[in-house]
Backbone of each chain as ProteinMPNN parsed JSONL, in Angstrom:
{"seq_chain_A": "MKLKSSLAILGVALLASALAPPPAEAQGKAQPEALQLKVGDPAPDFKLQYFDGSNLKDVSLSQYRGKSNVVVAFYIFAFTGG", "coords_chain_A": {"N_chain_A": [[-7.615, 81.742, -83.412], [-8.68, 80.966, -80.974], [-7.236, 78.608, -80.687], [-4.658, 79.605, -80.495], [-4.719, 80.951, -77.994], [-5.231, 78.843, -76.251], [-2.947, 77.362, -76.6], [-1.118, 79.143, -75.546], [-1.875, 79.088, -72.852], [-1.267, 76.46, -72.252], [1.478, 76.573, -72.614], [2.239, 78.315, -70.529], [1.476, 76.76, -68.366], [3.211, 74.559, -68.632], [5.665, 75.811, -68.284], [5.39, 76.688, -65.674], [5.294, 74.235, -64.291], [7.82, 73.302, -64.826], [9.381, 75.095, -63.459], [8.607, 74.733, -60.87], [9.481, 73.62, -57.552], [11.156, 70.441, -56.916], [9.36, 67.519, -55.721], [9.011, 66.99, -52.16], [9.967, 64.482, -51.27], [11.874, 63.738, -53.151], [13.792, 65.655, -52.699], [14.537, 65.03, -50.133], [16.192, 62.847, -50.355], [18.865, 63.509, -50.64], [19.76, 64.12, -48.128], [20.713, 62.072, -45.552], [18.609, 60.174, -43.395], [18.461, 61.058, -39.996], [20.06, 59.392, -37.215], [18.585, 57.601, -34.443], [20.129, 57.093, -32.216], [22.503, 59.102, -30.742], [25.72, 60.81, -30.86], [27.445, 60.529, -27.822], [25.411, 59.253, -26.506], [24.637, 56.311, -24.499], [25.709, 53.198, -25.814], [23.54, 50.621, -26.789], [23.678, 47.477, -25.134], [24.676, 44.253, -26.445], [24.536, 40.773, -27.334], [25.987, 38.628, -29.49], [26.625, 36.136, -32.05], [29.44, 34.651, -33.771], [30.912, 32.606, -36.367], [33.786, 30.757, -36.055], [34.996, 29.008, -37.72], [35.151, 26.527, -36.607], [33.623, 26.601, -34.292], [30.695, 28.188, -32.816], [30.946, 31.403, -31.563], [30.405, 33.499, -28.757], [29.953, 37.01, -28.567], [29.915, 39.948, -26.713], [28.971, 43.389, -26.346], [29.463, 44.518, -23.876], [31.635, 43.136, -22.839], [33.895, 44.482, -23.534], [33.942, 46.747, -22.084], [35.572, 49.323, -20.396], [37.965, 48.296, -21.245], [38.64, 48.342, -24.058], [38.094, 50.493, -26.924], [35.315, 50.146, -29.185], [34.5, 49.401, -32.506], [31.479, 49.184, -34.019], [30.33, 47.929, -36.829], [27.799, 48.062, -38.889], [26.674, 46.274, -41.672], [25.053, 45.842, -44.886], [24.436, 43.447, -46.408], [26.084, 40.254, -46.485], [28.679, 39.48, -48.851], [28.472, 41.713, -50.451], [29.578, 44.932, -51.641], [31.939, 47.238, -49.985]], "CA_chain_A": [[-7.493, 82.617, -82.238], [-8.924, 80.121, -79.818], [-6.103, 77.681, -80.615], [-3.499, 80.372, -80.027], [-4.804, 81.239, -76.555], [-5.087, 77.609, -75.479], [-1.505, 77.03, -76.659], [-0.449, 80.037, -74.597], [-2.165, 78.578, -71.506], [-0.467, 75.239, -72.122], [2.866, 77.011, -72.457], [2.404, 78.852, -69.174], [1.374, 75.627, -67.438], [4.455, 73.773, -68.74], [6.726, 76.615, -67.689], [5.184, 76.682, -64.223], [5.667, 72.923, -63.732], [9.276, 73.17, -64.922], [10.01, 75.947, -62.452], [8.194, 74.316, -59.528], [10.507, 72.813, -56.878], [10.853, 69.01, -56.934], [8.625, 67.09, -54.531], [9.812, 66.905, -50.934], [10.633, 63.18, -51.095], [13.072, 63.727, -54.0], [14.789, 66.49, -52.027], [14.955, 64.361, -48.904], [17.157, 61.777, -50.603], [20.232, 64.009, -50.515], [20.095, 64.19, -46.713], [20.342, 60.811, -44.921], [17.779, 60.28, -42.203], [19.3, 61.059, -38.792], [19.931, 58.216, -36.349], [17.996, 57.819, -33.109], [21.25, 57.101, -31.272], [23.373, 60.243, -31.038], [27.026, 60.834, -30.203], [27.286, 60.811, -26.393], [24.444, 58.304, -25.935], [25.164, 54.97, -24.22], [25.402, 52.22, -26.862], [22.825, 49.469, -26.226], [24.486, 46.242, -25.088], [24.164, 43.125, -27.237], [25.345, 39.549, -27.342], [25.757, 37.989, -30.782], [27.57, 35.045, -32.322], [30.065, 34.475, -35.079], [31.449, 31.267, -36.573], [35.233, 30.92, -36.233], [35.481, 27.931, -38.584], [34.816, 25.251, -35.962], [32.618, 26.796, -33.244], [30.01, 29.472, -32.696], [31.51, 32.14, -30.43], [29.628, 34.649, -28.278], [30.624, 38.294, -28.36], [29.008, 40.99, -26.222], [29.589, 44.718, -26.3], [29.885, 44.84, -22.5], [32.912, 42.502, -22.496], [34.993, 45.42, -23.834], [33.778, 47.919, -21.221], [36.747, 49.638, -19.593], [39.174, 47.654, -21.796], [38.992, 48.92, -25.36], [37.024, 51.077, -27.755], [34.751, 49.16, -30.107], [33.794, 49.842, -33.705], [30.413, 48.281, -34.437], [30.109, 48.316, -38.223], [26.669, 47.355, -39.497], [26.672, 46.275, -43.134], [23.699, 45.523, -45.349], [24.421, 42.005, -46.669], [27.355, 39.614, -46.83], [28.95, 39.336, -50.289], [28.263, 42.949, -51.204], [30.74, 45.825, -51.525], [32.126, 48.003, -48.748]], "C_chain_A": [[-7.625, 81.813, -80.952], [-7.728, 79.182, -79.576], [-4.884, 78.38, -80.015], [-3.53, 80.577, -78.506], [-4.674, 79.96, -75.738], [-3.631, 77.126, -75.495], [-0.723, 77.875, -75.662], [-0.649, 79.539, -73.166], [-1.318, 77.332, -71.233], [0.996, 75.602, -71.867], [3.145, 77.514, -71.053], [2.396, 77.712, -68.157], [2.662, 74.797, -67.442], [5.616, 74.498, -68.057], [6.632, 76.563, -66.156], [5.625, 75.343, -63.626], [7.179, 72.716, -63.788], [9.983, 73.96, -63.827], [9.683, 75.513, -61.026], [9.29, 73.48, -58.87], [10.147, 71.326, -56.922], [10.108, 68.608, -55.659], [9.554, 66.833, -53.348], [10.573, 65.582, -50.833], [11.903, 63.072, -51.949], [14.181, 64.553, -53.357], [15.392, 65.764, -50.831], [16.059, 63.352, -49.128], [18.605, 62.224, -50.425], [20.698, 63.953, -49.05], [19.729, 62.866, -46.036], [19.555, 61.051, -43.631], [18.658, 60.159, -40.959], [19.052, 59.804, -37.951], [19.267, 58.597, -35.031], [19.101, 57.922, -32.068], [22.22, 58.209, -31.673], [24.738, 60.056, -30.358], [26.824, 61.268, -28.751], [26.289, 59.886, -25.709], [25.148, 57.009, -25.537], [24.762, 54.01, -25.342], [24.669, 51.035, -26.233], [23.708, 48.217, -26.24], [23.854, 45.188, -25.996], [25.06, 41.932, -27.018], [24.994, 38.806, -28.618], [26.822, 36.922, -30.999], [28.226, 35.207, -33.684], [30.639, 33.066, -35.144], [32.931, 31.387, -36.881], [35.837, 29.826, -37.112], [35.235, 26.574, -37.961], [33.725, 25.412, -34.905], [31.908, 28.136, -33.411], [30.519, 30.149, -31.434], [30.601, 33.309, -30.072], [30.506, 35.891, -28.182], [29.581, 39.277, -27.822], [29.737, 42.321, -26.242], [30.188, 44.963, -24.913], [31.215, 44.188, -22.121], [34.112, 43.423, -22.754], [34.974, 46.654, -22.937], [35.024, 48.115, -20.351], [38.048, 49.075, -20.145], [39.579, 48.243, -23.13], [37.787, 49.628, -25.973], [36.508, 49.972, -28.658], [34.164, 49.889, -31.318], [32.731, 48.784, -33.988], [29.985, 48.74, -35.824], [28.985, 47.468, -38.805], [26.815, 47.415, -41.011], [25.403, 45.59, -43.618], [23.553, 44.021, -45.592], [25.849, 41.514, -46.846], [27.459, 39.544, -48.362], [28.516, 40.548, -51.101], [29.43, 43.879, -50.888], [30.815, 46.549, -50.192], [32.482, 47.094, -47.632]], "O_chain_A": [[-6.843, 81.937, -80.009], [-7.277, 78.988, -78.447], [-4.184, 77.837, -79.161], [-2.522, 80.406, -77.821], [-4.083, 79.971, -74.658], [-3.15, 76.552, -74.518], [0.209, 77.396, -75.016], [0.282, 79.559, -72.361], [-0.74, 77.167, -70.158], [1.658, 75.011, -71.014], [4.168, 77.179, -70.458], [3.191, 77.692, -67.217], [3.143, 74.383, -66.387], [6.428, 73.893, -67.356], [7.63, 76.418, -65.451], [6.26, 75.316, -62.572], [7.758, 72.051, -62.928], [11.036, 73.559, -63.331], [10.388, 75.876, -60.084], [9.964, 72.709, -59.552], [8.966, 70.98, -56.962], [10.216, 69.284, -54.636], [10.728, 66.503, -53.52], [11.709, 65.563, -50.359], [12.874, 62.424, -51.559], [15.359, 64.208, -53.451], [16.587, 65.866, -50.555], [16.793, 63.025, -48.196], [19.472, 61.414, -50.097], [21.883, 63.763, -48.775], [18.543, 62.548, -45.945], [19.81, 62.0, -42.889], [19.5, 59.266, -40.875], [17.963, 59.232, -37.98], [19.362, 59.732, -34.564], [19.023, 58.736, -31.148], [22.699, 58.246, -32.806], [24.89, 59.267, -29.426], [26.126, 62.244, -28.477], [26.307, 59.741, -24.487], [26.145, 56.636, -26.155], [23.609, 54.007, -25.772], [25.138, 50.495, -25.231], [24.391, 47.935, -27.224], [22.656, 45.228, -26.276], [26.2, 42.064, -26.573], [23.849, 38.4, -28.814], [27.787, 36.816, -30.241], [27.67, 35.8, -34.608], [30.831, 32.412, -34.119], [33.31, 32.041, -37.854], [37.058, 29.732, -37.233], [35.12, 25.574, -38.67], [32.978, 24.468, -34.643], [32.414, 29.069, -34.035], [30.527, 29.547, -30.36], [30.095, 34.015, -30.944], [31.661, 35.818, -27.764], [28.502, 39.424, -28.396], [30.964, 42.374, -26.165], [31.27, 45.535, -24.783], [31.866, 44.636, -21.177], [35.209, 43.175, -22.255], [35.865, 47.5, -23.01], [35.469, 47.196, -19.663], [39.118, 49.332, -19.594], [40.74, 48.606, -23.32], [36.638, 49.395, -25.597], [37.191, 48.971, -28.872], [33.428, 50.865, -31.173], [33.058, 47.612, -34.176], [29.365, 49.791, -35.983], [29.187, 46.31, -39.169], [27.053, 48.485, -41.571], [24.756, 44.855, -42.872], [22.649, 43.39, -45.045], [26.72, 42.257, -47.299], [26.449, 39.548, -49.066], [28.226, 40.434, -52.292], [30.189, 43.622, -49.953], [29.893, 46.49, -49.379], [32.681, 47.548, -46.505]]}, "seq_chain_B": "MKAFQQNLQKLEAADTQVLGVSMDSPFANKAFADQIGVTFPLLSDWGGDVTRKYGIYVDKYKAPRRVNFLIGKDGRILEEQVDREAINPTKIVDACERKKLSR", "coords_chain_B": {"N_chain_B": [[33.716, 46.409, -45.104], [36.22, 45.602, -45.831], [37.696, 47.955, -45.818], [37.971, 48.46, -43.109], [39.522, 46.283, -42.429], [41.874, 46.944, -43.748], [42.722, 49.001, -42.155], [43.173, 47.838, -39.756], [45.458, 47.327, -38.143], [46.224, 49.891, -37.288], [43.94, 50.55, -35.831], [43.876, 48.576, -33.844], [46.238, 49.186, -32.571], [45.44, 51.478, -31.387], [43.897, 50.622, -29.314], [41.399, 49.517, -30.115], [38.68, 47.491, -30.834], [37.334, 45.848, -33.621], [34.121, 45.081, -34.811], [32.093, 43.547, -37.101], [28.67, 43.672, -38.119], [25.837, 41.976, -39.319], [22.664, 40.891, -40.705], [22.936, 38.399, -41.715], [23.464, 34.782, -41.691], [25.628, 33.115, -39.255], [27.313, 31.424, -40.657], [27.238, 32.179, -43.336], [28.402, 34.654, -42.97], [30.959, 33.918, -42.137], [31.956, 32.707, -44.457], [31.925, 34.93, -46.107], [33.757, 36.581, -44.746], [36.103, 35.07, -45.11], [36.309, 35.169, -47.877], [36.822, 37.893, -48.414], [38.987, 38.364, -46.867], [38.812, 39.194, -44.178], [39.685, 39.454, -40.777], [38.623, 40.069, -38.322], [35.761, 39.561, -36.066], [32.7, 38.807, -37.742], [29.63, 39.441, -36.864], [26.498, 37.776, -36.341], [23.373, 39.001, -36.594], [20.926, 37.523, -36.524], [17.603, 37.621, -37.368], [17.444, 40.204, -36.471], [17.202, 41.66, -34.033], [19.133, 43.239, -32.627], [19.828, 45.085, -34.558], [17.39, 46.457, -34.783], [17.255, 47.461, -32.176], [19.27, 49.317, -32.28], [18.093, 51.077, -33.93], [18.254, 51.043, -36.75], [17.125, 49.415, -38.634], [15.986, 48.604, -41.856], [13.008, 48.373, -43.266], [12.193, 47.999, -45.913], [14.35, 46.69, -47.149], [14.76, 44.603, -45.49], [16.964, 44.53, -43.799], [19.955, 45.885, -42.148], [20.74, 49.467, -42.089], [23.73, 50.887, -43.536], [25.938, 51.555, -41.147], [28.457, 52.903, -39.064], [29.477, 52.692, -35.758], [31.482, 54.226, -33.359], [32.474, 53.26, -30.267], [33.228, 54.211, -27.024], [35.463, 53.32, -24.258], [33.92, 53.7, -22.039], [31.452, 52.932, -22.869], [29.935, 54.696, -24.287], [28.743, 56.399, -27.246], [31.056, 57.605, -29.545], [31.582, 58.415, -32.169], [29.809, 58.549, -35.3], [29.005, 57.095, -38.433], [27.14, 57.229, -41.385], [25.272, 55.484, -43.894], [26.323, 56.224, -47.167], [28.582, 57.582, -46.336], [29.658, 55.869, -44.529], [31.193, 54.021, -45.84], [33.862, 54.676, -46.129], [36.039, 54.534, -43.549], [37.73, 56.486, -42.471], [37.27, 58.72, -40.794], [36.643, 57.55, -38.347], [38.919, 56.026, -37.807], [40.806, 58.08, -37.568], [39.752, 59.395, -35.327], [40.169, 57.456, -33.342], [42.943, 57.393, -33.289], [43.502, 59.974, -32.451], [42.461, 59.871, -29.869], [44.179, 58.072, -28.744], [46.565, 59.516, -28.723], [45.883, 61.512, -26.937], [45.739, 60.298, -24.585]], "CA_chain_B": [[34.5, 45.647, -44.134], [37.612, 45.586, -46.309], [38.35, 49.204, -45.403], [38.361, 48.294, -41.708], [40.636, 45.336, -42.403], [43.083, 47.681, -44.166], [43.113, 49.896, -41.064], [43.062, 47.077, -38.512], [46.649, 47.512, -37.295], [46.103, 51.223, -36.668], [42.848, 50.527, -34.853], [44.303, 47.746, -32.71], [47.267, 49.951, -31.849], [44.724, 52.512, -30.633], [42.993, 49.958, -28.355], [40.038, 49.479, -30.662], [38.215, 46.212, -31.381], [36.356, 46.018, -34.701], [33.103, 44.039, -34.942], [31.097, 43.746, -38.157], [27.365, 43.076, -37.781], [24.787, 41.97, -40.348], [21.592, 39.947, -40.39], [23.22, 37.116, -42.363], [23.754, 33.699, -40.745], [27.055, 33.067, -38.897], [28.074, 30.64, -41.649], [27.387, 33.066, -44.497], [29.368, 35.696, -42.608], [32.302, 33.313, -42.126], [32.355, 32.549, -45.861], [32.18, 36.302, -46.584], [35.015, 37.021, -44.127], [37.195, 34.351, -45.782], [36.407, 35.631, -49.262], [37.404, 39.236, -48.522], [40.184, 38.43, -46.046], [38.565, 39.885, -42.912], [40.095, 38.607, -39.648], [37.843, 40.384, -37.11], [34.488, 38.833, -36.113], [31.486, 39.319, -38.395], [28.581, 38.896, -35.997], [25.225, 37.504, -36.998], [22.165, 39.474, -35.908], [19.878, 36.729, -37.179], [16.315, 38.078, -36.845], [17.5, 41.672, -36.483], [16.872, 42.317, -32.757], [20.119, 44.278, -32.298], [19.662, 46.109, -35.602], [16.224, 47.267, -34.383], [17.613, 48.16, -30.932], [20.099, 50.452, -32.679], [17.253, 51.982, -34.722], [18.74, 51.174, -38.128], [16.53, 48.383, -39.492], [15.269, 49.144, -43.016], [11.958, 47.402, -43.569], [12.164, 47.766, -47.36], [15.397, 45.736, -47.553], [14.859, 43.557, -44.457], [18.399, 44.542, -43.492], [20.374, 47.133, -41.502], [21.44, 50.517, -42.838], [25.177, 50.835, -43.346], [26.278, 52.531, -40.115], [29.574, 52.585, -38.17], [29.491, 53.363, -34.466], [32.675, 54.087, -32.529], [32.009, 53.261, -28.882], [34.367, 54.378, -26.126], [35.606, 52.347, -23.17], [32.821, 53.929, -21.088], [30.202, 52.423, -23.447], [29.182, 55.759, -24.973], [29.041, 56.574, -28.669], [32.009, 58.699, -29.792], [31.454, 58.851, -33.568], [28.872, 57.79, -36.131], [29.043, 57.303, -39.884], [25.867, 56.699, -41.869], [25.033, 55.256, -45.322], [27.487, 56.31, -48.069], [29.721, 58.083, -45.563], [30.187, 54.764, -43.734], [32.042, 53.15, -46.665], [35.252, 55.034, -45.832], [36.049, 54.732, -42.097], [38.839, 57.361, -42.065], [36.865, 59.573, -39.667], [36.702, 56.738, -37.128], [40.33, 55.692, -37.571], [41.433, 59.31, -37.066], [39.257, 59.648, -33.962], [40.857, 56.5, -32.466], [44.347, 57.79, -33.156], [43.519, 61.184, -31.612], [42.236, 59.438, -28.48], [45.415, 57.418, -28.295], [47.533, 60.569, -28.436], [45.455, 62.349, -25.813], [45.586, 59.472, -23.389]], "C_chain_B": [[35.976, 45.596, -44.525], [38.376, 46.807, -45.825], [38.767, 49.117, -43.937], [39.541, 47.331, -41.596], [41.946, 46.055, -42.752], [43.614, 48.581, -43.054], [43.215, 49.173, -39.724], [44.258, 47.277, -37.58], [46.603, 48.837, -36.555], [45.064, 51.195, -35.56], [43.242, 49.714, -33.623], [45.36, 48.475, -31.878], [46.626, 51.054, -31.012], [43.654, 51.881, -29.73], [41.563, 49.847, -28.849], [39.743, 48.125, -31.305], [37.188, 46.497, -32.476], [35.417, 44.814, -34.737], [32.186, 44.416, -36.109], [29.789, 43.111, -37.697], [26.453, 43.123, -39.005], [23.718, 40.979, -39.923], [21.758, 38.63, -41.142], [23.479, 36.047, -41.297], [25.24, 33.708, -40.408], [27.896, 32.376, -39.971], [28.267, 31.434, -42.936], [28.437, 34.134, -44.193], [30.798, 35.163, -42.575], [32.825, 33.165, -43.561], [32.707, 33.918, -46.46], [33.522, 36.809, -46.052], [36.207, 36.372, -44.836], [37.406, 34.895, -47.193], [37.108, 36.985, -49.365], [38.595, 39.427, -47.586], [40.019, 39.211, -44.753], [38.899, 38.956, -41.746], [39.371, 38.957, -38.346], [36.473, 39.712, -37.212], [33.408, 39.558, -36.925], [30.317, 38.655, -37.681], [27.262, 38.783, -36.745], [24.065, 37.974, -36.124], [20.958, 38.843, -36.599], [18.529, 37.117, -36.572], [16.273, 39.584, -36.629], [17.196, 42.375, -35.172], [17.829, 43.464, -32.434], [20.025, 45.432, -33.301], [18.493, 47.031, -35.254], [16.548, 48.09, -33.141], [18.463, 49.401, -31.233], [19.349, 51.41, -33.619], [17.646, 52.103, -36.173], [18.229, 50.062, -39.037], [15.754, 49.058, -40.623], [14.276, 48.094, -43.484], [11.969, 47.011, -45.051], [13.177, 46.695, -47.786], [15.519, 44.561, -46.605], [16.323, 43.4, -44.012], [18.75, 45.837, -42.757], [20.778, 48.196, -42.523], [22.928, 50.305, -42.63], [25.569, 51.939, -42.36], [27.473, 52.029, -39.317], [29.412, 53.388, -36.884], [30.867, 53.152, -33.851], [32.224, 54.275, -31.087], [33.229, 53.29, -27.971], [34.388, 53.317, -25.036], [34.507, 52.495, -22.123], [31.468, 53.492, -21.654], [29.371, 53.479, -24.157], [29.66, 55.927, -26.41], [29.917, 57.808, -28.866], [31.882, 59.279, -31.198], [30.421, 57.983, -34.254], [29.153, 58.096, -37.597], [27.845, 56.57, -40.483], [25.856, 56.583, -43.389], [26.33, 55.385, -46.133], [28.754, 56.725, -47.316], [30.427, 56.928, -44.836], [31.109, 53.841, -44.523], [33.522, 53.407, -46.373], [35.383, 55.396, -44.344], [37.132, 55.686, -41.591], [38.501, 58.2, -40.834], [37.005, 58.818, -38.334], [38.146, 56.375, -36.787], [41.056, 56.904, -36.991], [41.021, 59.588, -35.625], [39.953, 58.723, -32.967], [42.295, 56.933, -32.23], [44.473, 59.059, -32.318], [43.363, 60.814, -30.139], [43.499, 58.828, -27.891], [46.461, 58.46, -27.9], [47.176, 61.337, -27.167], [45.381, 61.562, -24.504], [46.617, 59.815, -22.327]], "O_chain_B": [[36.86, 45.553, -43.67], [39.55, 46.717, -45.467], [39.812, 49.649, -43.563], [40.442, 47.528, -40.78], [42.985, 45.81, -42.138], [44.805, 48.888, -43.009], [43.33, 49.812, -38.678], [44.088, 47.385, -36.366], [46.899, 48.911, -35.363], [45.279, 51.748, -34.482], [42.972, 50.119, -32.492], [45.373, 48.391, -30.65], [47.215, 51.511, -30.032], [42.642, 52.509, -29.418], [40.62, 50.06, -28.087], [40.461, 47.675, -32.198], [36.275, 47.298, -32.278], [35.863, 43.668, -34.698], [31.575, 45.484, -36.1], [29.803, 42.121, -36.966], [26.309, 44.164, -39.646], [23.852, 40.308, -38.899], [20.824, 37.83, -41.202], [23.69, 36.375, -40.129], [26.04, 34.243, -41.175], [29.063, 32.716, -40.162], [29.329, 31.373, -43.555], [29.256, 34.475, -45.047], [31.737, 35.87, -42.942], [33.986, 33.46, -43.842], [33.665, 34.044, -47.223], [34.32, 37.385, -46.791], [37.2, 37.04, -45.128], [38.54, 35.06, -47.643], [37.893, 37.21, -50.286], [39.156, 40.52, -47.512], [40.972, 39.827, -44.275], [38.456, 37.808, -41.72], [39.487, 38.223, -37.365], [36.054, 39.331, -38.305], [33.233, 40.77, -36.802], [30.048, 37.468, -37.868], [26.953, 39.568, -37.641], [23.809, 37.417, -35.056], [20.106, 39.523, -37.169], [18.335, 36.953, -35.367], [15.197, 40.18, -36.605], [16.951, 43.581, -35.178], [17.394, 44.537, -32.016], [20.13, 46.601, -32.932], [18.593, 48.248, -35.412], [16.175, 49.26, -33.047], [18.382, 50.406, -30.526], [19.899, 52.423, -34.05], [17.41, 53.143, -36.789], [18.817, 49.791, -40.083], [14.963, 49.97, -40.383], [14.656, 47.059, -44.03], [11.779, 45.845, -45.398], [12.897, 45.889, -48.674], [16.279, 43.627, -46.862], [16.835, 42.289, -43.873], [17.955, 46.777, -42.737], [21.113, 47.882, -43.665], [23.347, 49.638, -41.685], [25.535, 53.121, -42.703], [27.511, 50.86, -38.931], [29.233, 54.605, -36.916], [31.368, 52.028, -33.822], [31.666, 55.312, -30.729], [34.151, 52.489, -28.128], [33.459, 52.52, -24.905], [34.192, 51.546, -21.405], [30.443, 53.662, -20.993], [28.247, 53.213, -24.581], [30.81, 55.642, -26.745], [29.579, 58.905, -28.422], [32.051, 60.481, -31.399], [30.18, 56.842, -33.86], [29.497, 59.223, -37.952], [27.571, 55.423, -40.127], [26.36, 57.46, -44.092], [27.323, 54.728, -45.82], [29.854, 56.27, -47.629], [31.626, 56.992, -44.563], [31.745, 52.964, -43.939], [34.333, 52.481, -46.37], [34.896, 56.444, -43.92], [37.425, 55.695, -40.395], [39.333, 58.373, -39.943], [37.432, 59.386, -37.329], [38.546, 56.413, -35.624], [41.827, 56.776, -36.04], [41.851, 59.973, -34.801], [40.294, 59.151, -31.865], [42.804, 56.851, -31.112], [45.433, 59.212, -31.562], [44.041, 61.367, -29.273], [43.838, 59.032, -26.725], [47.151, 58.318, -26.89], [48.056, 61.758, -26.417], [45.009, 62.097, -23.46], [46.625, 59.209, -21.255]]}, "name": "protein", "num_of_chains": 2, "seq": "MKLKSSLAILGVALLASALAPPPAEAQGKAQPEALQLKVGDPAPDFKLQYFDGSNLKDVSLSQYRGKSNVVVAFYIFAFTGGMKAFQQNLQKLEAADTQVLGVSMDSPFANKAFADQIGVTFPLLSDWGGDVTRKYGIYVDKYKAPRRVNFLIGKDGRILEEQVDREAINPTKIVDACERKKLSR"}
């Protein structure tokens, strides 16, 4: 009798944990964290270098001001996909 | 970066310069550009100052998030693509072509 009731309690507990919503952090993964910089904000200026095969060349965002649009595409690491 | 290279003619025709940015060294980025056939500059944010300024540094990976910003001639952000969405730049290419038509 005692065994039966403790099994029933266990069953209820298991059912409750199965029905409980997943923890907030697991849910959060579906929605990417919003950026601080929003559409309409001024893009912060920068000056960075690239290697053209013989020299290091400077490129700044402000050099394109009034001349062309700029796509600034941040990627995670060289030699990875995308 | 390959996806931008594939759309480079369209983007250039719409007055748009493409710049890749990562925290790799300029020399690693040059080797990467050569390997995947990218002809636009891959800039080196060695140390991550610009990545932090843009609010997309991920401490866990010591690297930027994958984010594309389209910046207009006035220096303001016109479009953003974040993480997985940023792999396919169609939204940005379309936005550039719309701007070109409305000019």
